[in-house]
BALOBA-1460 file (C-alpha; in Angstrom, 3 decimals):
// residues 85
<rec num="1" residu="m" x="0.941" y="5.493" z="-25.958"/>
<rec num="2" residu="r" x="3.534" y="6.930" z="-23.660"/>
<rec num="3" residu="q" x="5.267" y="5.358" z="-20.733"/>
<rec num="4" residu="d" x="6.804" y="7.419" z="-17.965"/>
<rec num="5" residu="s" x="9.431" y="5.368" z="-16.272"/>
<rec num="6" residu="a" x="11.845" y="6.287" z="-13.562"/>
<rec num="7" residu="c" x="11.160" y="3.059" z="-11.763"/>
<rec num="8" residu="d" x="13.159" y="1.379" z="-9.075"/>
<rec num="9" residu="c" x="13.900" y="-1.778" z="-11.064"/>
<rec num="10" residu="r" x="14.668" y="-3.691" z="-7.858"/>
<rec num="11" residu="l" x="10.947" y="-3.884" z="-7.140"/>
<rec num="12" residu="p" x="8.794" y="-6.354" z="-9.065"/>
<rec num="13" residu="s" x="6.200" y="-4.482" z="-11.122"/>
<rec num="14" residu="t" x="2.484" y="-5.263" z="-11.202"/>
<rec num="15" residu="p" x="-0.593" y="-3.308" z="-12.370"/>
<rec num="16" residu="l" x="-2.404" y="-1.486" z="-9.562"/>
<rec num="17" residu="a" x="-5.579" y="-3.333" z="-10.623"/>
<rec num="18" residu="f" x="-4.061" y="-6.615" z="-9.358"/>
<rec num="19" residu="m" x="-3.382" y="-5.342" z="-5.828"/>
<rec num="20" residu="p" x="-5.631" y="-6.827" z="-3.120"/>
<rec num="21" residu="m" x="-7.635" y="-4.730" z="-0.676"/>
<rec num="22" residu="g" x="-5.426" y="-3.479" z="2.155"/>
<rec num="23" residu="a" x="-2.188" y="-3.779" z="0.163"/>
<rec num="24" residu="s" x="0.165" y="-0.849" z="-0.258"/>
<rec num="25" residu="a" x="2.760" y="-0.213" z="-2.945"/>
<rec num="26" residu="v" x="4.858" y="2.446" z="-4.672"/>
<rec num="27" residu="v" x="3.986" y="3.889" z="-8.093"/>
<rec num="28" residu="l" x="6.660" y="2.927" z="-10.620"/>
<rec num="29" residu="s" x="5.134" y="4.251" z="-13.851"/>
<rec num="30" residu="v" x="1.942" y="5.363" z="-15.577"/>
<rec num="31" residu="r" x="1.072" y="4.370" z="-19.153"/>
<rec num="32" residu="g" x="-1.377" y="5.970" z="-21.524"/>
<rec num="33" residu="s" x="-1.877" y="9.104" z="-23.551"/>
<rec num="34" residu="e" x="-0.103" y="12.281" z="-22.546"/>
<rec num="35" residu="e" x="-3.415" y="13.679" z="-21.327"/>
<rec num="36" residu="a" x="-4.196" y="10.575" z="-19.236"/>
<rec num="37" residu="c" x="-0.705" y="10.535" z="-17.697"/>
<rec num="38" residu="r" x="-0.971" y="14.236" z="-16.845"/>
<rec num="39" residu="h" x="-4.427" y="13.743" z="-15.288"/>
<rec num="40" residu="l" x="-3.281" y="10.798" z="-13.159"/>
<rec num="41" residu="g" x="-0.151" y="12.732" z="-12.164"/>
<rec num="42" residu="n" x="-2.314" y="15.648" z="-11.028"/>
<rec num="43" residu="l" x="-4.284" y="13.205" z="-8.874"/>
<rec num="44" residu="g" x="-1.041" y="12.096" z="-7.201"/>
<rec num="45" residu="f" x="-0.053" y="9.018" z="-9.221"/>
<rec num="46" residu="v" x="3.578" y="10.007" z="-9.747"/>
<rec num="47" residu="d" x="6.768" y="7.927" z="-9.585"/>
<rec num="48" residu="g" x="7.561" y="7.081" z="-5.971"/>
<rec num="49" residu="a" x="4.127" y="7.918" z="-4.535"/>
<rec num="50" residu="r" x="2.803" y="5.437" z="-1.974"/>
<rec num="51" residu="v" x="-0.641" y="4.025" z="-2.726"/>
<rec num="52" residu="a" x="-2.913" y="1.771" z="-0.702"/>
<rec num="53" residu="v" x="-5.992" y="-0.103" z="-1.899"/>
<rec num="54" residu="a" x="-8.864" y="0.903" z="0.399"/>
<rec num="55" residu="c" x="-11.660" y="-0.952" z="-1.398"/>
<rec num="56" residu="e" x="-12.191" y="-3.199" z="-4.436"/>
<rec num="57" residu="t" x="-15.575" y="-3.881" z="-5.996"/>
<rec num="58" residu="g" x="-16.061" y="-5.625" z="-9.317"/>
<rec num="59" residu="g" x="-12.517" y="-4.813" z="-10.401"/>
<rec num="60" residu="n" x="-12.916" y="-1.108" z="-9.640"/>
<rec num="61" residu="l" x="-10.761" y="0.356" z="-6.879"/>
<rec num="62" residu="i" x="-10.746" y="3.084" z="-4.286"/>
<rec num="63" residu="v" x="-7.126" y="3.873" z="-3.513"/>
<rec num="64" residu="e" x="-5.451" y="6.208" z="-1.071"/>
<rec num="65" residu="v" x="-2.701" y="8.354" z="-2.557"/>
<rec num="66" residu="k" x="-1.137" y="11.452" z="-0.976"/>
<rec num="67" residu="g" x="-3.858" y="11.674" z="1.672"/>
<rec num="68" residu="a" x="-6.794" y="11.460" z="-0.752"/>
<rec num="69" residu="r" x="-9.133" y="8.622" z="-1.701"/>
<rec num="70" residu="i" x="-9.563" y="8.234" z="-5.445"/>
<rec num="71" residu="a" x="-11.900" y="5.896" z="-7.353"/>
<rec num="72" residu="l" x="-10.407" y="4.195" z="-10.417"/>
<rec num="73" residu="d" x="-12.010" y="1.864" z="-12.916"/>
<rec num="74" residu="r" x="-10.142" y="-1.332" z="-13.736"/>
<rec num="75" residu="k" x="-8.998" y="-0.072" z="-17.159"/>
<rec num="76" residu="t" x="-7.314" y="2.971" z="-15.592"/>
<rec num="77" residu="a" x="-5.834" y="0.964" z="-12.719"/>
<rec num="78" residu="m" x="-4.221" y="-1.361" z="-15.293"/>
<rec num="79" residu="k" x="-2.216" y="1.621" z="-16.630"/>
<rec num="80" residu="i" x="-0.541" y="2.279" z="-13.272"/>
<rec num="81" residu="s" x="2.437" y="0.016" z="-12.525"/>
<rec num="82" residu="v" x="3.329" y="-0.387" z="-8.865"/>
<rec num="83" residu="g" x="6.028" y="-2.149" z="-6.898"/>
<rec num="84" residu="v" x="5.335" y="-3.892" z="-3.610"/>
<rec num="85" residu="s" x="7.932" y="-2.996" z="-1.030"/>
């Protein structure tokens, strides 16, 4: 497992999966395999990116990041650490 971390340590960190619908936050880090981190980075989940939870159903999320809506399962959303600003 790899952890990319250039986080702003002044923000409290929480997994994206725990964010309620309508909440917005900033990506602090992404955990997982190199391939998973690269894939999520290509989707826009990079340090400092703003994300907003558009919808939550059964633990799965639709989030807005860099102008796109992306569906994430709960397991993947748990690998993305965000800070609420």
